[in-house]
N, C-alpha and C positions, 0 to 999 in steps of 0.2 A: 616511578610510580610503584615502587616495591611494596608488596603487601596488599595492593588493591587491584591487581590485574585479575581479570576473569577470562581465561583462555577459552575462546570459542572458535571452533575450526570448521563447522559445517555452515558455510556462508552461501545462501541463495537469496535471490530477491530482486530488488529494484535495480534496473539497469543504470549504470553510471551515465549513459547517454541521455537519460531523461530524468535524472535525479531531481526531485522536487517538483516534477511535472504535475503531480496530483494536487498541488496547492494552487487553487485557481481563484481564490478570493483574498482580500486584504482586510485585516481588522481596521475599523474606522479610526481608532486612536493609536498612535505610535506607542510602543512600550518604552517607558522611560526607566533608565537605571537610577533608582533612588537610593539604594544602599547596597553595600557589599560587606562581606564578612572580613574579619581580621586576617591579615596575611598568614598563610600556612605553608610550611616548607614543602609538603607533599602536593600542594596545588600548583607549584611553579612549573612542573612538567606539562600541565594542562594549558596554562596561559602562554607558554612558549612553543607549544606544538602547532603544527599546521594540519594535523589530521582532522578530517571532518567530524563534527559533533552530531550525534544522532540519538533518537529515542528507540528503544527496542524492548522485547519481552513483555508486550502489552496486549497482544491479540493472538489467541491460539490458532487463528487461521494462517499465521505466517510462522516462519522459522523463529525460534526464540532469540536468535542472534541477528535477525534482520533489522537494520535501521530503517526508520520510517519518518516521513515528514508530516503525515496526516493519518488519522484513524476515524472511523465512523462508528458511532454508538447510539443507543436509544437514550432518551432522557431518563435520568435517575441511575444510569449505569455507574458501576464502580470497578476500576481495573488497576492492577499493579503496572508499573513500568520501571525501566532503568534508562539511564542516559550514560553514554560513553563515547569514546573516540574510535572511529572506524579505521582499521589498518588493513583493509583488504583481506587477502587470504590468511593473514596472521590473526584475524579475529577482532572483536570489539573489547576494548579495555574500559571497564566501568570507572566513572568519575566519582570520587568520594562525595558523600552528601554534604560534608562540612565545607566543601569548596563552592557550594552553589547557593545562590539567592534566587528563590522562586517568585515568579510573577504570573498572575492570572488576569486575563482580559476577556470580556468585561468583568469587573470586580463582582463577586457574589454569585457568578454563574457556575462555580465549581469550588470544591474545597480539597485541600491537599494534606495528606498525612505524611509528614517528612520521615517519621520513624520507619515506616515500611514502604515509602514511596508509592502511595496509592492515591489516585485521583477519583473523586466522586463528583459526578455531574448533577446539577440541580434537577429535580424531577419535574419542574414546570416549564422547561425550555421547549419552544415549539420546533417542529420539524423544519429543517432548513436553516436554523440558527447555528452558530459556531462559537467555540471557546478556544482561546489561544493560551497555551502554557509555555512560558519562556524561562529557560535556565540561564542565569548570569554567572559567569565564572570570572573572577577578577582578583588581582593582587596589587598592592601598592607598588607603583613603579613598573608594572607590567601591563600589557595590552588586555583589554576586556574581551572575552569571548562569550558568545551566546549560542544557544540551541533552542529551536522553536518547534512546537508540536501543535498542529491545528486539529481540533476535535469537531467533526461535523455531526449534527444531530439528525438521525434518519429514523424512519419507521422500522418496525421489526421485519417486515417482508423484504425491504431493501437491504437490511443488514445481513439477511440470510444469503444474499447473492454475493456479497463481498468476500473475496478470497481467491485462492488458486485452484483451478479445476483441470484434471488430467483426462484426456480422451480415453474412453473405455470401449465404446461399441457404436454401431449404427443400427437403425431400425428402418425397415421399409425398402431397403435396397442392398446390393452386394457391397460388402466392405471393401472389396478390391477395386470397385469402380470409382471411388472417391478418395481424396487425399486430405483429410481433416487435419487441423493443427494438433500438436501433441499436448499443448497447454494453453489455457486462457486464464487471464487474471482480471478480476474486477476490483478496482480500488475505490476508496472514498473519492468524492467529488466527481463521480461518474467517469472515471478514467479506466481504460481497458488496455491490456497488452496481450499479444498473440504470438505464439512460437511454434514452429515446426522443429527448429533446432533448439533443444533444451540444454543449456550450458551456463551454469552459474548465474550471472546477472544479465545474460543476453536475451533480447526479444527481437523477433523479426519485424514487427510493427506495432504501433500503438495509436490510440485515438480516444475520442469521447463516445460514450454509449448512452442510450436512453432505454428505459424499461418501465412498463406499466404493470405492476404485479396483478392487477385485477383482470386486465384483458390479455396479458402476455405479450403485448406488442413490444418488439425489440428493434433497436436500430444502432448502427455503429458507423461513425464517421472517422476514418483514419486521418491522422495529422502528421505522421512521420514514421520513419522506420529504417532498418538496415536492409530489409528485403520487403518492399511494399508492393503487393500484387495490384494490378490495375482493374481487377474484376470483383472487388469486394461488394457483397450485397449491401443495399441501403436499409433493408428492413426484413424482419422475420418474426418468429414466435419463440419465446423463451419461457420455460416452466421449471421452477425449482421443485423437484420431486422428493419423496421420502428416501431414506437410506443414503443421504448425502449425494444425490444424483441431480444432474442438471440436463434438461433436454432442450435442444435448439432445432427447430424445424423451419423449412422454407428459407434457409439462409446459407450463404456461401461465404466462407472466410477468405476466399481468394485462391488463385492457382499459383503456387510457389514456383513452378517450372512451366512457363508458357509453352515451351516446345512439346510438352506432354499432353496438351489439350486434345490431341487426336485420340488418345487412349483413355483419358479420364473425363468425367463430366462433373459439373458442380453438384453439391449436395442439394441445392435449390432445384436444379433441373431434374435430378434423379428422384426428387420427392423424398429425400432421406431425412431422418431425424438423427442428429448427432447427440450422443450421450456422453457426458463428462462426469467424473467422480471427484468430489472434493478431496484435496490432499490432506487437509487438517480440519 
């Protein structure tokens, strides 16, 4: 793939253990491969490769090199994107546009500018609907490979929550008395990830969240993890504040070290408000 590599070295993001976990719905109609482009020599490395295909560089809330399987936007949004092969610490190598046949489902719900790889969502789509963008990479005599991006339509308030948040401070109690997670991520499809140990694509646990922007009611239901505490709260209050801050009160993300419970109390018990700051 000489001449088409885009070397990207700062890789952070979705854990491989839950890759694709934020895709929770299926498009009603299967995407059919109806046409492919003429064979191109420089596309052969793509069709023969086993590296995962992913979309990236489409949401400023995440690292430009982070591959994603879904993204949340408001109706009428227009955003650039790239598609490439993910090679772990070596980076993401962009796939040439001439190797790709694009498909949008349902038809007419979005338009694609292939020249600058920008997707524009129809402005009349209701909240809760979704669009699926599929890239088909094929050559005559070679296996066909596809990459899929699911675009969920959300309201503006919900979109403001989506992203990665880093712990900054506590309000209402001593910072030394609680042990909040260092990072929390809220993804599309109401999927959340929590980490005390921040390292590349690692997360301590993950699950589904609910949030009402009007009342602030927040809930988290863990579904798995590498280190899943047994005392995660079921509900609390969450407010997206100004200056890229997030405040969560009456909620405990769990005790990562159960034997330390004699010296620490939960944020919920202590009446703390945990303050996080958006990374991007």
